[in-house]
C-alpha positions in Angstrom: 30.4 43.3 49.0 33.3 43.2 46.6 33.6 47.1 46.4 35.5 48.5 49.3 35.2 52.2 50.1 38.4 53.7 51.5 37.0 57.2 52.2 38.0 57.0 55.8 41.6 56.2 54.9 41.8 59.2 52.5 40.2 61.5 55.1 42.7 60.4 57.7 45.6 61.0 55.3 44.3 64.5 54.7 43.5 65.0 58.4 39.9 66.0 57.5 36.8 65.3 59.5 33.5 64.1 58.1 32.0 67.5 59.1 34.7 69.4 57.2 34.3 67.1 54.1 30.6 67.5 54.2 30.8 71.3 54.2 33.4 71.3 51.3 31.6 68.8 49.2 28.1 69.9 49.8 26.7 66.6 51.0 24.8 65.8 54.1 26.7 64.0 56.9 24.3 61.1 56.7 25.0 60.6 53.0 28.7 60.8 53.5 28.5 58.4 56.4 26.6 55.9 54.3 29.3 56.1 51.6 32.1 55.9 54.2 30.7 52.8 55.8 30.3 51.0 52.5 26.5 50.8 52.8 25.8 52.9 49.7 24.2 51.1 46.8 25.5 53.7 44.2 27.5 56.9 44.0 27.1 59.6 41.4 30.1 60.6 39.3 29.5 64.2 40.3 29.8 63.2 44.0 32.9 61.1 43.4 34.4 64.1 41.4 33.7 66.5 44.3 35.2 64.2 46.9 38.3 63.6 44.7 38.7 67.4 44.2 38.5 68.2 47.9 40.7 65.3 49.0 43.1 65.8 46.1 43.0 62.1 45.1 41.9 59.8 42.3 38.7 57.6 42.3 41.0 54.6 42.7 42.2 55.9 46.0 38.6 55.8 47.3 37.3 52.6 45.7 38.8 49.2 45.7 37.6 45.9 44.2 38.1 42.7 46.3 36.9 39.4 44.9 34.6 37.6 47.3 35.8 34.1 48.2 
């Protein structure tokens, strides 16, 4: 998939666990795990906004485009 999710990188930089992020964002662990592993088919802007607010980052810090070759 050409979109790479760097949620785990930002969580590590902020020293935040998936459980802690789940509590602060208000998403289930399973939904965050699906997003973190890159298996999500879509993400709502409201979810992206909440994650960015909690992790104090920009959407571009979480999502990256990589051309398939």
